NUGU-724018 format. One line per 2 residues: number of its first residue (from 1); their letters; for each residue x, y, z of N, C-alpha, C, O, CB. Coordinates in steps of 0.001 Angstrom, whole numbers, plus 500000, padded with zeros to 6 digits. Each point is the difference from the previous one (the first is absolute). Glycine has a CB too. Example, Ala and Ser with C-alpha at 12.3 -4.5 7.8 and 13.67 -1.06 7.14 Angstrom:
residues 2
1> as> 513190/494310/507800/499110/501190/500000/500900/501200/500000/501036/499981/500665/497072/498846/500581  501542/502223/498034/500820/501190/500060/499230/501090/500730/500509/501108/500169/500675/498264/497686;
***
This chain:
residues 67
1> mw> 500817/498501/500000/499086/501455/499999/500964/501394/500191/500749/500321/500921/497085/498257/500342  501814/502111/497454/500862/501555/500114/499335/501209/500603/499058/500092/499213/501990/499276/498712;
3> rk> 498825/501401/502736/499577/500915/500561/501011/501488/499973/501183/500191/500285/497520/497712/500981  500461/502781/498365/500761/501326/499720/499004/501440/500789/498825/500178/499680/502296/498543/497539;
5> qa> 499411/501947/503541/499281/501046/500533/500973/501190/500286/500825/500148/500902/497462/498191/500052  501322/502549/497888/500769/501320/500233/501530/499727/499666/500082/499702/498809/498218/501110/503137;
7> qy> 502705/499185/498560/501536/499791/499678/500258/498612/500495/500974/499354/499611/499821/503156/500654  498147/496937/500775/500422/498658/500633/499734/498810/499235/498837/499627/500151/500776/501353/501888;
9> ee> 501392/497963/496831/499704/498821/499564/500105/498867/500978/500756/500105/500966/499875/500830/497012  498603/497918/501810/500501/498840/500302/500024/499027/499555/500076/500389/498835/499700/500316/502290;
11> ti> 500225/497883/498772/499851/498843/499240/499909/498996/501112/501022/499810/500659/500227/500942/497169  497495/498482/502508/499767/499201/501234/500049/498609/499523/499475/500023/498887/499095/501696/502337;
13> pi> 501683/497450/498972/499937/498583/499565/498916/499393/500810/499833/500146/501211/502624/499680/498167  496635/499285/499574/498745/499387/501040/500183/498805/499609/500663/499431/499133/497479/502237/501121;
15> ea> 500850/497949/500882/499875/498542/500025/498834/499577/500714/499323/500907/500484/503004/498881/499390  497299/499065/500295/498490/499703/500767/499890/500428/501364/500981/499523/500571/498758/498499/498158;
17> gv> 499631/502576/502014/499779/500360/500867/500183/501696/500376/499494/500670/500901/500877/496780/499269  500691/502962/498594/500182/501485/499801/498639/500790/500446/498884/499539/499758/502840/499976/498179;
19> cl> 498524/501937/502854/498860/500780/500007/500899/501694/499577/500862/500643/500599/497303/497468/501590  501469/501996/497167/500392/501922/499958/498715/500806/500192/498899/499693/500457/503068/500170/497601;
21> ti> 498525/501240/501456/499029/500887/499932/500468/501218/498730/501151/499922/499570/498185/499441/503279  499992/501428/496751/499867/501016/498473/499568/500996/500488/498899/500263/499516/500515/498358/498686;
23> pl> 500953/502174/502628/499427/501343/500300/499561/501163/498702/500503/500095/498880/501067/499386/503335  497752/501011/498160/499400/501028/498916/501168/500543/499549/500972/500292/500695/496816/500350/500274;
25> gt> 502065/499521/497532/500703/500828/499402/501251/498899/499415/500765/500218/499060/498372/502144/502558  500814/496687/499054/501694/498782/499982/499273/499750/498204/498829/499870/499645/501981/498043/503875;
27> hf> 500486/502102/495669/500118/499386/498696/500364/498480/500395/500722/499805/500977/500080/502492/497647  498720/496675/500650/500260/498764/500718/499916/498999/498507/499299/500247/499019/499484/500403/503902;
29> qf> 502077/498270/497247/499866/498969/498917/500343/498595/500478/500828/499925/500907/499742/501833/497427  498926/497161/501197/500181/498450/500295/500155/499702/499046/499601/500476/498937/499351/498976/502592;
31> ra> 501935/499322/498795/500472/499107/498469/500252/498711/500873/500160/500042/501220/501324/501902/496789  498533/496937/501252/500634/498378/500912/500985/499673/498614/499848/500250/498805/497511/498297/503038;
33> fg> 503559/500872/498820/501031/499479/499546/500111/498793/500356/499724/499548/501112/501119/502259/498773  499745/497358/498783/499847/498484/500258/498523/499185/499592/499013/500683/499728/502694/499969/502279;
35> se> 498234/498154/497977/498814/499522/499411/498691/500192/500636/499085/500163/499193/502369/498380/499990  498260/501476/501920/499307/499925/500837/499121/501253/499665/500550/501101/499958/501008/497490/501579;
37> pl> 496889/501269/498185/499571/501179/499792/499895/500913/501430/500205/499506/501109/498620/499387/496726  500798/502606/501922/499530/500556/501381/499042/500489/500654/499665/501102/499566/501726/499053/500035;
39> aa> 498016/499478/501281/498936/500135/500340/499574/501272/501283/500032/499606/501166/500171/497800/497805  499519/503665/500837/499900/501238/501123/498535/500120/500307/499109/499757/499187/502948/501702/499927;
41> lg> 497777/498910/502051/498830/500393/500362/500103/501878/500682/500700/500612/500807/498718/496231/499653  499733/503378/498865/499793/502140/500469/498857/500240/500508/498911/499689/499518/502165/501409/498569;
43> vt> 499181/499591/503132/498779/500413/500732/500053/501430/500316/501044/500378/500531/498714/497406/500429  499264/503148/498805/500401/501419/500262/499001/500413/500910/498801/499722/499979/502277/500812/497845;
45> mp> 499791/500423/503277/498716/500766/501057/500578/501031/500410/501087/500119/500565/497745/498066/500432  500117/502861/498588/498648/500048/499840/499990/498973/498228/500835/499949/499096/498556/503057/502734;
47> pw> 499521/496464/498313/499457/499730/498643/500421/501057/498870/499990/501228/500074/498040/497680/501164  502331/500287/497727/500381/500334/498904/499081/501163/499087/498890/499756/499527/502177/497853/500821;
49> pg> 499603/503598/499531/498861/501115/499571/499530/499639/498773/498838/500229/499664/502128/501657/501437  499788/497600/498238/499306/500108/497960/501117/500087/498928/501164/500152/500370/496684/501537/500229;
51> eg> 501947/498251/498534/501055/499870/498989/500872/501532/499925/501135/499923/499530/497212/498109/499004  501226/503165/501852/500727/501018/500147/501024/499771/500884/501004/500712/500006/497287/500506/499419;
53> ea> 501531/497734/501423/501592/500065/501229/501393/499379/499433/501099/500098/500546/497236/499372/501654  501412/499975/496775/501245/499255/499742/500471/500679/498608/499131/500116/499136/500144/497475/502164;
55> vr> 502368/502985/498343/500364/500428/498984/501230/499023/499568/500898/499808/500820/498100/502577/499784  501058/496921/497959/501063/499684/499783/501218/500728/500180/499934/501212/500207/498735/497751/498716;
57> vq> 502367/500488/501028/501679/500693/500297/500792/498942/499551/499755/498798/499903/499978/502648/502313  501514/499384/497461/501151/498807/499458/500197/499218/501366/499780/500553/501077/501767/500954/496900;
59> gk> 498879/497175/501924/500213/499391/500508/501640/499123/500064/500590/499969/498920/496768/500558/500797  503230/498905/501291/501102/499314/499793/500624/499583/499078/501124/500296/499595/498222/499440/501727;
61> we> 499370/499028/498064/500352/499011/498864/498943/500177/499065/498847/500245/500355/502326/498028/501013  499169/501616/497506/498831/499809/498765/499360/498943/500233/500364/498859/500282/500744/502042/498008;
63> pt> 497308/499858/501486/498654/499163/500478/499949/498187/498645/500484/499931/498870/497665/503465/502093  501316/495819/499588/500321/499055/499130/498385/499336/500140/499784/498799/499837/503301/500893/500466;
65> vp> 495927/501231/500001/498613/499665/500015/499712/501191/499088/500434/501081/500399/499055/497633/502033  499751/501261/496238/499324/500942/499078/498531/500713/501113/499190/499346/500657/501697/498863/496580;
67> d> 499205/503125/502633/498854/500462/500603/499004/499545/499735/498972/500411/500537/501824/501079/499641;
***
């Protein structure tokens, strides 16, 4: 998982049982390395306000899934 907020940027290894936060305004991207598919669960609190909340930004890796 890659996260960037203002000038701070980090890449975090994710494995089963890992939990992390994505604060408001954070750019993020995730990907799987290896042959196993990645499954992730996302929860928003408070509830997601709607389509206008998310904005596409340049991530760390080139996307492999088309829009």
